[in-house]
C-alpha positions as CSV (number, residue, x, y, z in Angstrom):
1,M,-0.1,0.1,0.3
2,P,1.6,3.3,-1.0
3,K,2.4,5.3,2.2
4,G,0.9,8.4,0.8
5,F,-2.6,6.5,-0.1
6,P,-3.4,4.5,2.9
7,L,-6.8,3.0,2.8
8,F,-6.1,0.7,5.8
9,P,-4.4,1.7,9.3
10,E,-1.1,0.2,9.4
11,Q,-0.6,-3.7,10.6
12,A,1.0,-3.3,13.8
13,S,0.0,-6.4,15.8
14,E,0.2,-10.1,15.4
15,L,-3.7,-10.6,14.4
16,S,-4.0,-7.7,12.0
17,R,-2.8,-9.4,9.0
18,D,-5.4,-12.4,9.5
19,V,-7.9,-10.0,10.0
20,D,-7.4,-7.8,7.0
21,N,-7.1,-11.1,4.7
22,L,-10.6,-12.5,6.1
23,Y,-12.3,-8.9,5.2
24,F,-10.6,-9.2,1.9
25,Y,-12.0,-12.7,1.0
26,L,-15.4,-11.5,2.0
27,V,-15.1,-8.6,-0.2
28,A,-13.7,-10.9,-2.9
29,V,-16.7,-13.2,-2.8
30,S,-19.2,-10.2,-2.7
31,V,-17.8,-8.6,-5.6
32,F,-17.3,-11.4,-7.4
33,F,-21.2,-12.4,-7.1
34,V,-22.4,-8.8,-7.7
35,V,-20.6,-8.8,-10.9
36,L,-21.5,-11.9,-12.3
37,L,-25.1,-11.7,-11.1
38,S,-25.5,-8.1,-12.7
39,A,-23.7,-9.6,-15.7
40,L,-26.2,-12.4,-16.1
41,L,-29.2,-10.1,-15.7
42,V,-27.9,-7.9,-18.4
43,A,-27.1,-10.8,-20.6
44,F,-30.6,-12.6,-20.1
45,A,-32.6,-9.6,-20.5
46,I,-31.2,-8.7,-23.8
47,R,-31.0,-12.5,-24.9
48,Y,-34.7,-13.5,-24.1
49,K,-36.3,-10.0,-24.7
50,R,-40.1,-10.7,-26.0
51,R,-39.7,-9.1,-29.8
52,K,-43.1,-9.6,-31.0
53,V,-46.5,-9.2,-28.8
54,D,-47.7,-13.0,-29.4
55,E,-44.1,-14.6,-28.9
56,Q,-44.3,-17.7,-26.9
57,G,-41.1,-18.6,-24.9
58,T,-39.2,-22.0,-25.2
59,P,-40.1,-24.3,-22.3
60,I,-37.6,-25.0,-20.0
61,H,-37.1,-28.3,-18.2
62,G,-34.3,-27.5,-15.8
63,S,-31.0,-28.9,-15.3
64,L,-30.1,-31.1,-12.2
65,A,-26.2,-30.4,-12.6
66,L,-27.0,-26.5,-12.6
67,E,-29.5,-26.8,-9.6
68,I,-26.5,-28.8,-7.7
69,G,-24.0,-26.4,-8.6
70,W,-25.7,-23.2,-7.4
71,S,-26.5,-24.7,-4.2
72,V,-23.2,-26.5,-3.2
73,I,-20.7,-24.0,-4.4
74,P,-22.3,-21.0,-2.4
75,L,-22.7,-23.6,0.5
76,F,-18.9,-24.0,0.3
77,L,-18.0,-20.4,0.3
78,V,-19.9,-19.7,3.2
79,L,-18.9,-22.5,5.3
80,V,-15.4,-21.2,4.6
81,M,-16.3,-17.8,6.0
82,F,-17.6,-19.4,8.9
83,A,-14.6,-21.7,9.6
84,W,-12.3,-19.0,9.0
85,G,-14.2,-16.5,11.1
86,A,-14.9,-18.8,13.8
87,Q,-11.1,-19.6,14.3
88,L,-10.1,-16.0,14.1
89,Y,-12.8,-15.0,16.5
90,F,-11.7,-17.4,19.3
91,R,-7.9,-16.4,18.7
92,M,-8.9,-12.7,19.3
93,N,-10.6,-13.8,22.3
94,R,-8.3,-16.2,24.1
95,P,-5.5,-14.4,25.5
96,P,-2.3,-16.3,26.0
97,K,-1.7,-17.4,29.5
98,D,1.5,-15.5,29.7
99,A,-0.2,-11.9,28.8
100,M,0.5,-8.9,30.9
101,D,-2.7,-7.5,32.7
102,I,-3.9,-4.2,32.1
103,S,-6.6,-2.6,33.6
104,V,-8.8,-0.2,31.3
105,V,-11.8,2.1,32.7
106,G,-13.8,4.2,30.3
107,K,-15.0,7.3,32.0
108,R,-16.5,10.4,30.3
109,W,-14.4,11.6,28.7
110,M,-11.0,9.7,29.1
111,W,-9.3,6.4,29.3
112,K,-8.0,5.3,32.7
113,I,-5.4,3.0,32.4
114,Q,-3.1,1.0,35.1
115,H,-0.6,-1.1,34.6
116,P,0.2,-4.5,36.9
117,T,3.2,-2.7,38.7
118,G,0.8,0.3,39.7
119,Q,1.6,2.6,36.9
120,R,-1.3,4.8,36.0
121,E,-2.0,6.4,32.6
122,I,-4.9,9.1,31.2
123,N,-5.1,8.4,27.5
124,E,-2.0,6.7,26.9
125,L,-1.1,3.3,27.1
126,H,2.7,1.9,27.2
127,V,3.3,-1.4,26.0
128,P,6.5,-3.5,25.1
129,R,6.9,-4.6,21.6
130,G,6.5,-8.4,21.4
131,R,4.5,-9.0,24.3
132,A,1.2,-10.3,24.6
133,V,-1.0,-7.7,26.6
134,K,-4.5,-8.6,28.0
135,L,-6.8,-5.5,28.6
136,V,-9.5,-5.9,31.3
137,I,-12.3,-3.2,30.5
138,T,-14.9,-1.8,31.9
139,S,-16.6,1.7,32.5
140,E,-17.4,3.7,35.4
141,D,-20.6,5.7,33.7
142,T,-22.1,4.5,30.2
143,I,-21.0,2.1,27.5
144,H,-17.9,3.1,25.9
145,S,-15.7,1.2,23.0
146,F,-12.0,0.9,23.3
147,F,-10.7,0.9,19.5
148,V,-7.4,0.7,18.2
149,P,-7.4,0.4,14.3
150,A,-3.5,-0.5,14.0
151,F,-4.3,-3.7,16.2
152,R,-7.7,-4.4,14.7
153,I,-9.1,-4.5,18.2
154,K,-12.4,-3.0,19.4
155,K,-14.1,-4.0,22.6
156,D,-17.1,-2.4,24.6
157,A,-16.2,-1.0,28.1
158,V,-19.7,-1.6,29.9
159,P,-20.7,-0.6,33.4
160,G,-20.8,-3.2,35.7
161,R,-19.3,-5.7,33.5
162,Y,-15.3,-6.8,32.8
163,N,-14.7,-7.5,29.1
164,T,-11.6,-8.9,27.9
165,A,-9.3,-8.1,24.7
166,W,-5.6,-8.7,23.9
167,F,-3.2,-7.9,21.2
168,R,0.7,-8.5,20.8
169,A,2.1,-5.4,18.9
170,T,4.7,-6.2,16.5
171,R,6.1,-2.6,15.2
172,N,7.4,0.1,17.6
173,G,5.7,3.6,17.2
174,T,2.5,5.5,18.2
175,Y,-1.1,4.4,17.3
176,H,-4.6,6.1,17.8
177,L,-6.9,5.0,20.5
178,F,-10.4,5.8,20.0
179,C,-13.8,5.5,21.6
180,A,-16.0,3.8,18.8
181,E,-19.4,4.1,21.0
182,Y,-21.2,7.3,21.2
183,C,-21.1,8.1,24.9
184,G,-22.2,11.9,25.0
185,T,-21.4,15.5,24.0
186,E,-17.4,14.8,24.2
187,H,-17.3,11.6,22.4
188,S,-15.2,12.9,19.7
189,K,-12.7,13.9,21.9
190,M,-12.4,11.0,23.8
191,I,-9.1,9.6,22.1
192,G,-5.7,8.7,23.3
193,R,-2.7,7.1,21.9
194,V,-0.8,3.6,22.3
195,V,2.8,3.6,22.5
196,V,4.9,0.6,21.6
197,M,8.4,0.6,23.0
198,D,11.4,-1.9,23.0
199,P,11.3,-4.2,25.9
200,E,14.4,-2.4,27.4
201,A,12.7,1.2,26.9
202,Y,9.6,-0.1,28.4
203,Q,11.2,-1.2,31.6
204,T,12.9,2.2,31.9
205,W,9.4,3.8,31.1
206,L,8.3,1.6,34.1
207,A,11.2,3.1,36.3
208,G,10.4,6.3,35.7
209,G,12.4,7.1,33.1
210,P,16.2,7.6,32.3
211,P,18.4,8.4,35.1
212,P,18.8,12.4,35.5
213,E,21.8,13.7,34.2
214,S,24.7,14.7,36.3
215,P,25.1,18.4,36.7
216,V,28.7,18.3,35.0
217,A,27.1,16.3,31.8
218,A,24.0,18.9,31.6
219,G,26.6,22.1,31.9
220,E,28.9,20.3,29.1
221,K,25.7,20.0,26.9
222,L,24.2,23.6,27.7
223,F,28.1,25.0,26.8
224,T,28.1,23.2,23.7
225,E,24.8,24.0,22.7
226,L,25.0,27.9,23.3
227,N,28.3,28.1,21.8
228,C,30.2,29.4,24.8
229,V,33.5,28.3,23.5
């Protein structure tokens, strides 16, 4: 996909490509049958158009092979959709046993996030690349929906209920976080970001950031930047 013309969000999680492949299959099957049936409709309308007022059509006795064909082929395609979709659904809703639990609470109009070691964030979620992350999602007031397009995950945050979703980020970067359920006047402002980091950088972030510079190093940096030489 050309970078200047992105039709789809970046594929930044383990399951993103699988979700897109299923979507493309569904679109391809739909487009194929729309084109086929439209073409047949036009062709038959032209071929069997009544040309005389008293013209009688030729009796049709039917075809067993044709009947079987247009019953079995669509059935096979639909079964593929069902099996593929069910397999992907189960994968998306069964977090790995070693997944890191993170608490997510939706509230008008923000996302409150807490890491297993106690760190808290508002409208931001820092995660390590390559580590499975399990989100335990709920809401304090109304229904929200935790949506990260680049990860292809969307899960409702419902008051009084805990829903789970999981992902494994595969690319470093900063990705959009949205509320995908209308929740009030400030719904459009309930946005945030997910920051994917190297595991080492994530551990440094958990510890409060890199150690502060010594006064000597800070003075040397200012001396160079301000051209004091």
